[in-house]
C-alpha positions as CSV (number, residue, x, y, z in Angstrom):
1,X,-20.2,56.5,19.6
2,X,-18.9,54.1,16.8
3,X,-15.9,52.8,18.8
4,X,-18.3,51.6,21.5
5,X,-20.5,49.6,19.2
6,X,-20.9,45.9,20.0
7,X,-21.1,43.1,17.4
8,X,-24.5,42.4,16.0
9,X,-26.5,39.5,17.4
10,X,-26.1,37.6,14.1
11,X,-22.3,37.8,14.4
12,X,-22.5,36.5,18.0
13,X,-24.7,33.6,17.0
14,X,-22.4,32.7,14.1
15,X,-19.4,32.7,16.4
16,X,-21.2,30.4,18.9
17,X,-20.1,26.8,18.8
18,X,-22.7,24.1,18.3
19,X,-22.6,20.8,20.3
20,X,-21.3,19.0,17.2
21,X,-18.5,21.5,16.9
22,X,-17.5,20.9,20.5
23,X,-17.5,17.1,19.8
24,X,-15.3,17.5,16.7
25,X,-13.0,20.0,18.5
26,X,-12.6,17.6,21.4
27,X,-11.8,14.7,19.0
28,X,-9.2,16.8,17.2
29,X,-7.5,18.0,20.4
30,X,-7.4,14.4,21.8
31,X,-5.9,13.2,18.5
32,X,-3.2,15.9,18.6
33,X,-2.4,15.1,22.3
34,X,-2.0,11.4,21.4
35,X,0.3,12.2,18.4
36,X,2.5,14.5,20.5
37,X,2.5,12.2,23.5
38,X,3.4,9.0,21.6
39,X,5.7,10.8,19.0
40,X,7.8,12.2,21.8
41,X,9.0,8.7,22.7
42,X,10.4,8.0,19.3
43,X,13.8,9.4,20.1
44,X,15.4,7.3,22.9
45,X,19.0,6.3,23.6
46,X,19.9,3.2,21.7
47,X,22.7,0.7,22.1
48,X,23.0,-1.9,19.3
49,X,24.3,-4.4,21.7
50,X,21.5,-3.9,24.1
51,X,18.3,-3.2,22.2
52,X,15.1,-1.8,23.9
53,X,13.2,-4.5,25.7
54,X,9.6,-5.3,24.6
55,X,7.2,-6.1,27.4
56,X,4.4,-8.6,26.8
57,X,2.3,-7.1,29.7
58,X,-1.2,-6.6,28.2
59,X,-1.4,-3.1,29.8
60,X,1.2,-2.0,27.2
61,X,-1.0,-3.0,24.2
62,X,-2.8,0.4,23.8
63,X,0.5,2.2,23.8
64,X,2.1,-0.3,21.3
65,X,-1.0,0.0,19.1
66,X,-0.7,3.8,19.1
67,X,3.0,3.6,18.1
68,X,2.2,1.3,15.2
69,X,-0.6,3.5,13.9
70,X,1.6,6.5,14.1
71,X,4.3,4.8,12.0
72,X,1.7,3.9,9.4
73,X,0.6,7.5,9.0
74,X,4.2,8.7,9.2
75,X,4.9,6.5,6.1
76,X,1.6,7.6,4.3
77,X,2.5,11.3,4.3
78,X,5.8,11.1,2.4
79,X,4.2,8.5,0.1
80,X,1.5,11.0,-0.9
81,X,4.1,13.7,-1.4
82,X,6.3,11.4,-3.5
83,X,3.2,10.4,-5.5
84,X,2.3,14.0,-6.3
85,X,5.8,15.1,-7.2
86,X,7.1,12.2,-9.2
87,X,3.7,11.2,-10.7
88,X,3.3,14.7,-12.1
89,X,6.9,14.9,-13.2
90,X,6.6,11.6,-15.2
91,X,3.4,12.7,-16.8
92,X,4.7,16.1,-17.9
93,X,8.2,15.1,-19.0
94,X,8.8,12.4,-21.6
95,X,12.4,11.8,-20.5
96,X,11.5,11.7,-16.9
97,X,8.8,9.1,-17.7
98,X,11.5,6.9,-19.3
99,X,13.2,6.6,-16.0
100,X,10.5,7.0,-13.4
101,X,7.8,4.7,-14.9
102,X,10.0,1.6,-15.4
103,X,11.7,2.2,-12.0
104,X,8.3,2.4,-10.2
105,X,7.0,-0.6,-12.2
106,X,9.9,-2.7,-11.1
107,X,10.1,-1.5,-7.5
108,X,6.4,-2.2,-7.2
109,X,7.2,-5.8,-8.0
110,X,10.1,-6.1,-5.5
111,X,9.0,-7.6,-2.2
112,X,9.4,-5.0,0.6
113,X,11.0,-7.4,3.1
114,X,13.9,-8.4,0.9
115,X,15.8,-5.2,1.6
116,X,14.7,-4.6,5.1
117,X,18.0,-5.6,6.7
118,X,19.9,-3.2,4.5
119,X,17.6,-0.3,5.3
120,X,17.8,-1.1,9.0
121,X,21.6,-1.1,9.0
122,X,21.7,2.1,7.0
123,X,19.3,4.1,9.2
124,X,20.9,2.7,12.4
125,X,24.3,3.9,11.1
126,X,22.7,7.3,10.4
127,X,21.4,7.6,14.0
128,X,23.9,5.4,15.9
129,X,22.9,6.2,19.4
130,X,19.1,6.8,19.0
131,X,16.1,4.6,18.4
132,X,15.2,7.2,15.7
133,X,17.2,5.1,13.3
134,X,15.0,2.0,13.9
135,X,11.9,4.3,13.7
136,X,13.0,5.6,10.3
137,X,13.7,2.1,9.0
138,X,10.2,1.0,10.1
139,X,8.6,4.1,8.5
140,X,10.6,3.5,5.3
141,X,9.3,0.0,5.1
142,X,5.7,1.3,5.3
143,X,6.6,4.0,2.7
144,X,7.9,1.5,0.2
145,X,4.9,-0.8,0.7
146,X,2.6,2.2,-0.1
147,X,4.3,4.4,-2.6
148,X,4.8,2.5,-5.8
149,X,1.2,1.5,-6.4
150,X,0.0,5.0,-5.5
151,X,2.5,6.7,-7.8
152,X,1.7,4.5,-10.7
153,X,-2.0,5.0,-10.3
154,X,-1.6,8.8,-10.1
155,X,0.6,8.8,-13.2
156,X,-2.0,6.8,-15.1
157,X,-4.8,9.1,-14.1
158,X,-2.8,12.1,-15.4
159,X,-1.9,10.5,-18.8
160,X,-5.5,9.5,-19.3
161,X,-7.1,12.8,-18.6
162,X,-9.9,13.8,-21.1
163,X,-8.6,16.1,-23.8
164,X,-11.4,18.5,-23.1
165,X,-10.1,19.1,-19.6
166,X,-6.6,19.7,-20.9
167,X,-7.9,22.2,-23.5
168,X,-10.1,24.0,-20.8
169,X,-7.1,24.4,-18.5
170,X,-5.1,26.0,-21.4
171,X,-7.9,28.3,-22.4
172,X,-8.3,29.6,-18.8
173,X,-4.6,30.2,-18.6
174,X,-4.1,28.2,-15.4
175,X,-0.6,28.2,-13.9
176,X,1.2,24.9,-13.3
177,X,0.3,25.2,-9.6
178,X,-3.4,25.9,-10.4
179,X,-3.6,23.2,-12.9
180,X,-2.2,20.7,-10.4
181,X,-4.6,21.5,-7.6
182,X,-7.7,22.3,-9.7
183,X,-7.4,19.6,-12.4
184,X,-4.7,17.0,-11.8
185,X,-5.4,16.1,-8.2
186,X,-9.2,16.1,-8.4
187,X,-9.3,14.1,-11.6
188,X,-7.2,11.3,-10.0
189,X,-8.6,11.5,-6.5
190,X,-10.9,8.5,-6.6
191,X,-8.3,6.2,-8.0
192,X,-5.7,7.6,-5.6
193,X,-7.9,7.0,-2.6
194,X,-8.8,3.5,-3.5
195,X,-5.2,2.5,-4.3
196,X,-4.0,4.2,-1.1
197,X,-6.6,2.2,0.9
198,X,-5.5,-1.1,-0.6
199,X,-1.8,-0.3,-0.3
200,X,-2.3,0.8,3.3
201,X,-3.8,-2.6,4.1
202,X,-0.8,-4.3,2.6
203,X,1.6,-2.1,4.5
204,X,0.4,-3.5,7.9
205,X,2.3,-6.7,7.1
206,X,5.5,-4.7,6.3
207,X,5.1,-2.7,9.5
208,X,4.7,-5.8,11.7
209,X,7.9,-7.3,10.1
210,X,9.9,-4.1,10.4
211,X,9.2,-3.6,14.1
212,X,11.3,-6.6,15.0
213,X,14.1,-7.9,12.8
214,X,17.4,-9.7,13.5
215,X,20.4,-8.4,11.6
216,X,23.9,-9.8,12.1
217,X,22.6,-11.9,15.0
218,X,21.3,-8.8,16.8
219,X,17.7,-8.3,17.6
220,X,16.3,-4.9,16.7
221,X,12.9,-4.3,18.2
222,X,10.6,-1.2,18.5
223,X,7.6,-0.9,20.8
224,X,4.7,-1.9,18.6
225,X,2.2,-4.6,17.7
226,X,4.7,-6.5,15.6
227,X,7.4,-6.6,18.2
228,X,4.8,-7.5,20.9
229,X,3.6,-10.5,19.0
230,X,7.1,-11.6,18.1
231,X,8.2,-11.5,21.8
232,X,5.0,-13.3,22.9
233,X,5.8,-16.0,20.3
234,X,9.3,-16.3,21.5
235,X,8.1,-16.8,25.0
236,X,5.4,-19.2,23.9
237,X,2.6,-17.1,25.4
238,X,-0.3,-18.1,23.2
239,X,-2.9,-16.2,25.3
240,X,-1.2,-12.9,24.9
241,X,-0.8,-13.5,21.2
242,X,-4.5,-14.1,20.9
243,X,-5.1,-10.8,22.9
244,X,-2.8,-9.0,20.5
245,X,-4.8,-10.3,17.6
246,X,-8.0,-8.9,19.1
247,X,-6.3,-5.5,19.6
248,X,-5.0,-5.6,16.1
249,X,-8.4,-6.3,14.6
250,X,-9.9,-3.5,16.6
251,X,-7.1,-1.2,15.4
252,X,-7.6,-2.0,11.8
253,X,-11.3,-1.6,12.0
254,X,-10.9,1.8,13.8
255,X,-8.5,3.1,11.2
256,X,-10.9,2.1,8.4
257,X,-13.9,3.6,10.2
258,X,-12.2,6.9,11.3
259,X,-10.0,7.6,8.3
260,X,-10.5,5.5,5.1
261,X,-14.3,5.3,5.0
262,X,-14.6,9.1,5.4
263,X,-11.9,9.8,2.8
264,X,-13.5,7.3,0.4
265,X,-17.0,8.8,0.8
266,X,-15.5,12.4,0.5
267,X,-13.7,11.4,-2.7
268,X,-17.0,10.7,-4.5
269,X,-17.5,14.4,-5.0
270,X,-14.8,14.2,-7.7
271,X,-16.6,11.6,-9.7
272,X,-17.3,12.9,-13.3
273,X,-19.4,10.1,-14.8
274,X,-22.9,11.0,-15.8
275,X,-24.4,8.0,-14.1
276,X,-24.3,7.5,-10.4
277,X,-23.0,4.3,-8.8
278,X,-25.6,2.0,-7.3
279,X,-24.0,1.9,-3.8
280,X,-22.7,5.3,-2.7
281,X,-20.0,5.0,0.0
282,X,-21.2,6.4,3.3
283,X,-19.4,7.5,6.5
284,X,-20.9,8.6,9.8
285,X,-17.7,10.4,10.6
286,X,-17.9,12.4,7.4
287,X,-21.5,13.2,8.1
288,X,-20.5,14.5,11.5
289,X,-17.8,16.7,10.0
290,X,-20.2,18.1,7.4
291,X,-22.7,19.1,10.2
292,X,-19.9,20.9,12.0
293,X,-19.0,24.5,11.2
294,X,-15.3,24.1,12.2
295,X,-14.1,22.9,8.7
296,X,-15.7,25.9,7.1
297,X,-14.2,28.3,9.6
298,X,-10.8,26.7,9.2
299,X,-11.1,27.0,5.4
300,X,-12.0,30.7,5.7
301,X,-9.1,31.4,8.0
302,X,-6.6,29.7,5.7
303,X,-8.0,31.3,2.5
304,X,-5.7,34.4,2.6
305,X,-2.6,32.2,3.1
306,X,-3.8,30.0,0.2
307,X,-4.2,33.0,-2.1
308,X,-0.8,34.3,-1.2
309,X,0.7,30.9,-1.9
310,X,-1.1,30.8,-5.3
311,X,0.3,34.2,-6.2
312,X,3.8,33.1,-5.2
313,X,3.6,29.9,-7.3
314,X,3.0,31.9,-10.5
315,X,6.8,31.9,-10.9
316,X,6.4,28.2,-12.0
317,X,4.7,29.6,-15.2
318,X,1.8,28.3,-17.2
319,X,1.5,25.1,-19.2
320,X,2.0,21.7,-17.7
321,X,0.7,20.1,-20.9
322,X,0.0,16.5,-21.8
323,X,2.7,13.9,-22.3
324,X,4.2,14.2,-25.7
325,X,3.7,17.9,-26.4
326,X,4.7,19.3,-29.7
327,X,8.1,20.9,-30.2
328,X,11.3,20.9,-32.4
329,X,11.2,17.2,-33.6
330,X,14.9,17.0,-34.7
331,X,16.2,18.7,-31.5
332,X,14.0,16.5,-29.4
333,X,15.2,13.3,-31.0
334,X,18.9,14.3,-30.5
335,X,18.2,15.1,-26.9
336,X,16.4,11.7,-26.4
337,X,19.4,9.9,-28.0
338,X,21.9,11.5,-25.7
339,X,19.6,10.9,-22.7
340,X,19.1,7.2,-23.6
341,X,22.8,6.6,-24.0
342,X,23.7,8.3,-20.7
343,X,20.9,6.4,-18.9
344,X,22.0,3.0,-20.4
345,X,25.6,3.7,-19.3
346,X,24.5,4.5,-15.8
347,X,22.4,1.4,-15.5
348,X,25.2,-0.7,-16.9
349,X,27.7,0.7,-14.4
350,X,25.4,0.1,-11.5
351,X,24.7,-3.4,-12.7
352,X,28.4,-4.2,-13.1
353,X,29.1,-3.1,-9.6
354,X,26.3,-5.2,-8.2
355,X,27.4,-8.3,-10.1
356,X,31.0,-7.8,-9.1
357,X,30.0,-7.4,-5.4
358,X,28.0,-10.6,-5.4
359,X,30.5,-12.8,-7.4
360,X,33.3,-11.7,-5.0
361,X,31.4,-13.1,-2.0
362,X,29.2,-15.9,-3.3
363,X,30.4,-18.9,-5.3
364,X,28.9,-19.3,-8.8
365,X,27.4,-22.8,-8.1
366,X,25.5,-21.4,-5.1
367,X,23.9,-18.7,-7.3
368,X,22.4,-21.5,-9.5
369,X,21.2,-23.3,-6.3
370,X,19.6,-20.0,-5.2
371,X,17.8,-19.7,-8.5
372,X,16.4,-23.2,-8.0
373,X,15.2,-22.1,-4.5
374,X,13.4,-19.1,-6.1
375,X,11.8,-21.5,-8.6
376,X,10.5,-23.7,-5.7
377,X,9.0,-20.6,-4.0
378,X,7.4,-19.6,-7.3
379,X,5.7,-23.0,-7.4
380,X,4.1,-22.2,-4.1
381,X,3.0,-18.9,-5.4
382,X,1.3,-20.7,-8.4
383,X,-0.5,-23.0,-6.0
384,X,-1.7,-20.1,-4.0
385,X,-3.1,-18.3,-7.0
386,X,-4.8,-21.4,-8.3
387,X,-6.3,-22.1,-4.9
388,X,-7.5,-18.5,-4.6
389,X,-9.1,-18.6,-8.1
390,X,-11.0,-21.8,-7.5
391,X,-12.3,-20.9,-4.0
392,X,-12.8,-17.1,-4.0
393,X,-13.9,-16.3,-7.5
394,X,-17.4,-17.9,-7.0
395,X,-17.6,-16.5,-3.5
396,X,-16.7,-13.0,-4.7
397,X,-19.2,-13.1,-7.6
398,X,-22.0,-14.1,-5.2
399,X,-21.1,-11.3,-2.7
400,X,-20.7,-8.7,-5.5
401,X,-24.0,-9.5,-7.2
402,X,-26.0,-9.2,-4.0
403,X,-25.9,-5.7,-2.6
404,X,-27.2,-6.6,0.8
405,X,-24.5,-9.3,1.3
406,X,-21.9,-6.9,-0.2
407,X,-22.6,-4.2,2.4
408,X,-21.9,-6.7,5.2
409,X,-19.1,-8.7,3.6
410,X,-16.9,-6.0,2.0
411,X,-15.8,-4.4,5.3
412,X,-15.0,-7.8,6.6
413,X,-12.9,-8.6,3.5
414,X,-11.1,-5.2,3.9
415,X,-10.1,-6.1,7.5
416,X,-8.9,-9.6,6.5
417,X,-6.8,-8.1,3.7
418,X,-5.3,-5.5,6.1
419,X,-4.7,-7.9,9.0
420,X,-1.0,-9.0,9.3
421,X,-1.2,-12.7,8.6
422,X,2.1,-13.5,10.5
423,X,0.2,-12.9,13.7
424,X,-1.7,-16.2,13.3
425,X,1.3,-18.2,12.0
426,X,1.8,-19.8,15.4
427,X,-1.7,-21.4,15.3
428,X,-0.9,-22.8,11.9
429,X,2.4,-24.1,13.1
430,X,0.7,-25.9,15.9
431,X,-1.8,-27.5,13.5
432,X,1.0,-28.5,11.1
433,X,3.0,-30.0,14.0
434,X,0.0,-32.0,15.2
435,X,-0.9,-33.2,11.7
436,X,2.6,-34.0,10.6
437,X,2.4,-31.9,7.5
438,X,5.8,-30.5,6.4
439,X,6.2,-26.8,6.2
440,X,7.3,-27.2,2.6
441,X,3.6,-27.6,1.9
442,X,2.2,-25.9,4.9
443,X,3.9,-22.6,4.1
444,X,1.5,-22.3,1.1
445,X,-1.3,-21.9,3.7
446,X,0.7,-19.3,5.6
447,X,1.3,-17.3,2.4
448,X,-2.4,-17.6,1.5
449,X,-3.5,-16.2,4.8
450,X,-2.4,-12.7,3.8
451,X,-2.5,-12.8,0.0
452,X,-5.7,-14.6,-1.0
453,X,-8.0,-11.8,0.1
454,X,-6.8,-9.6,-2.8
455,X,-8.5,-12.0,-5.3
456,X,-11.7,-11.9,-3.3
457,X,-11.7,-8.1,-2.8
458,X,-11.2,-7.4,-6.5
459,X,-13.7,-10.0,-7.7
460,X,-16.3,-8.5,-5.4
461,X,-15.6,-5.0,-6.9
462,X,-15.8,-6.4,-10.5
463,X,-19.0,-8.3,-9.9
464,X,-20.7,-5.3,-8.1
465,X,-19.8,-3.1,-11.1
466,X,-21.7,-5.2,-13.7
467,X,-24.3,-2.9,-15.1
468,X,-27.9,-3.7,-14.2
469,X,-29.0,-3.5,-17.9
470,X,-26.6,-6.3,-18.7
471,X,-28.0,-8.5,-16.0
472,X,-31.5,-7.8,-17.2
473,X,-30.6,-8.5,-20.8
474,X,-29.0,-11.9,-19.7
475,X,-32.2,-12.7,-17.8
476,X,-34.4,-11.8,-20.8
477,X,-32.2,-14.0,-23.1
478,X,-32.7,-16.9,-20.7
479,X,-29.0,-17.2,-19.7
480,X,-28.8,-19.7,-16.9
481,X,-26.1,-21.8,-15.2
482,X,-22.9,-22.4,-17.1
483,X,-24.0,-20.2,-20.1
484,X,-24.6,-17.2,-17.8
485,X,-21.1,-17.7,-16.2
486,X,-19.2,-18.0,-19.5
487,X,-21.1,-15.2,-21.4
488,X,-21.7,-12.6,-18.7
489,X,-20.1,-13.1,-15.3
490,X,-16.6,-14.4,-16.1
491,X,-15.9,-11.9,-18.9
492,X,-17.2,-9.0,-16.7
493,X,-15.1,-9.8,-13.6
494,X,-12.0,-11.0,-15.6
495,X,-10.1,-7.6,-15.5
496,X,-10.7,-7.3,-11.8
497,X,-9.7,-10.9,-11.2
498,X,-6.4,-10.3,-13.1
499,X,-5.7,-7.3,-10.9
500,X,-6.4,-9.2,-7.8
501,X,-4.4,-12.3,-8.8
502,X,-1.4,-10.0,-9.7
503,X,-1.6,-8.3,-6.3
504,X,-2.0,-11.7,-4.6
505,X,1.1,-13.0,-6.4
506,X,3.2,-10.1,-5.2
507,X,1.9,-10.4,-1.7
508,X,2.7,-14.2,-1.7
509,X,6.3,-13.5,-2.7
510,X,6.6,-11.0,0.2
511,X,4.9,-13.4,2.7
512,X,7.3,-16.2,1.7
513,X,10.1,-14.5,3.5
514,X,8.4,-14.9,6.8
515,X,6.4,-18.1,6.0
516,X,9.3,-20.3,5.1
517,X,10.9,-20.1,8.5
518,X,8.4,-20.0,11.4
519,X,9.2,-20.1,15.2
520,X,6.9,-20.5,18.1
521,X,8.5,-20.9,21.5
522,X,11.2,-23.6,21.1
523,X,9.8,-24.9,17.9
524,X,11.2,-23.8,14.6
525,X,10.0,-25.1,11.2
526,X,11.9,-24.4,8.0
527,X,10.9,-24.8,4.4
528,X,13.1,-25.0,1.3
529,X,12.8,-21.8,-0.7
530,X,14.3,-18.4,-1.4
531,X,12.3,-16.8,1.4
532,X,14.0,-18.9,4.0
533,X,17.4,-18.2,2.3
534,X,16.8,-14.4,2.6
535,X,15.6,-14.6,6.2
536,X,18.7,-16.7,7.2
537,X,21.0,-14.3,5.4
538,X,19.4,-11.4,7.1
539,X,19.8,-12.9,10.6
540,X,23.5,-13.7,9.9
541,X,24.2,-10.2,8.6
542,X,25.3,-11.6,5.2
543,X,24.5,-8.7,3.0
544,X,25.9,-10.3,-0.2
545,X,23.6,-13.3,0.1
546,X,20.7,-11.2,1.2
547,X,21.2,-8.9,-1.8
548,X,21.5,-12.0,-4.1
549,X,18.3,-13.5,-2.8
550,X,16.5,-10.2,-3.1
551,X,17.7,-9.8,-6.7
552,X,16.7,-13.3,-7.7
553,X,13.3,-12.9,-6.2
554,X,12.9,-9.6,-7.9
555,X,14.0,-11.0,-11.3
556,X,11.4,-13.8,-11.0
557,X,8.7,-11.3,-10.1
558,X,9.5,-8.8,-12.8
559,X,10.0,-11.4,-15.6
560,X,6.7,-13.2,-14.7
561,X,4.8,-9.9,-14.5
562,X,6.2,-8.8,-17.9
563,X,5.7,-12.1,-19.7
564,X,2.4,-13.2,-18.2
565,X,0.5,-10.9,-15.9
566,X,0.9,-7.7,-17.9
567,X,-0.1,-9.4,-21.2
568,X,-3.0,-11.0,-19.5
569,X,-4.1,-7.6,-18.1
570,X,-3.9,-6.0,-21.5
571,X,-6.0,-8.8,-23.0
572,X,-8.5,-8.4,-20.2
573,X,-8.8,-4.6,-20.7
574,X,-9.0,-5.0,-24.5
575,X,-11.5,-7.9,-24.7
576,X,-13.5,-7.8,-21.5
577,X,-13.6,-4.3,-20.1
578,X,-17.2,-3.0,-19.7
């Protein structure tokens, strides 16, 4: 009888799980358990006058590490969503681009830590009796450290799509939803993954700072690696600080191994160049997932839901054309004029309110003094960039032009770039105290601990991308020594160097906020600069001076980027791009 028929033997064998499937399934279940277990402790009663205590017992380190990692990924998810929504909106709408692109460009230059006290106060007021406010403030700090670079990279990938792909999407009648998932996201995937990885590394510093911050003379601490180190520093427990550093290194390496390396290797499937790169990214985790049947089964199970979602999204219509699509020219110009006037009035009104707020609370001579403090900090940033150029450009070229060395050194550089440099500040403070060097000069070293690696990382990438035929041609022409450097190596790595120097400059401004006032136990060292000014205003709860310091630092960063770095970058792309 038909209703008593059993499944065929082939179906039973297909349903059977392989050992690798059991391994993957066990890993996924363990990860879900940890996320639920750790995430359940995010909402606890909170009294601003009696913040949660942070224990320096080493047995708490695994739990604190898990809390920190969870906050990092909690900030990454909304950053990706923001990138997709606003990056696409800016690329498909001329008027939206006039607002979104300059805003993202400026916010990318604003150091994250300058507004940390304001965000902490706002989220604590939103959740006054729960630690969820502090959690949201920490996640928001991670989000802001990630999102601007990612959004700008995705926008640039959309506006530089090959015209043939755009025409093919139109000829096939793709809906806006289909175009987004089948063309826009795949075409920008490699750039998005690499920018996300670099931004994620920089966000560790913002996370460690956001987990413990003093606002209005009140300590706000969350269980995490940053707060653990801060408490150990306050107690003068150097051994436990060293132990936390070891755990932090292991945590960064694990995240890179389990997440970023698989994602980077997976993103290579979207590469459209005809020639293959010399060193293909590889990941054992990705190879394990590819041997498993679980991803395929999950994809088949979700396929009907995806098809229904695709049909539902047809209401968005077709199109999604390139920036600057044709239309009624006269009507478009009138609309642009009205939009520009309204936008300028809104910016002027907000600017006037900000200026009035500061002038009502800060004397005018003090503003001039603060501008001088920002200039002093800028001098330290210049010293850091000059030091990084002299030291790390030759090293980066040597690593990048030797594949065997590159395979070993590049993961190490990624870890160094991701490691929160403020964890090792106490060691530098001890050395400075023993040598008698003032923090006014020593804070340059503290700033360099976290920022210099971006120069090295980008120079390695630029040197490793030099085509082999160019190297062979230089060898055939007899280029040696200085001539080889000036005619081949330096022009080839110059665009990558400019990108790294620009990133290092921004990282140095951010690091100055914690590097210009450093405390270890009962010892506190203070340097003259805008970073120390902002940190002191934050501790005192003086929002007017905090806002003033943040604005002055942002103005310096934006003006310098516009007048120098952006021009240098355009020159590098125009004259030196391979």
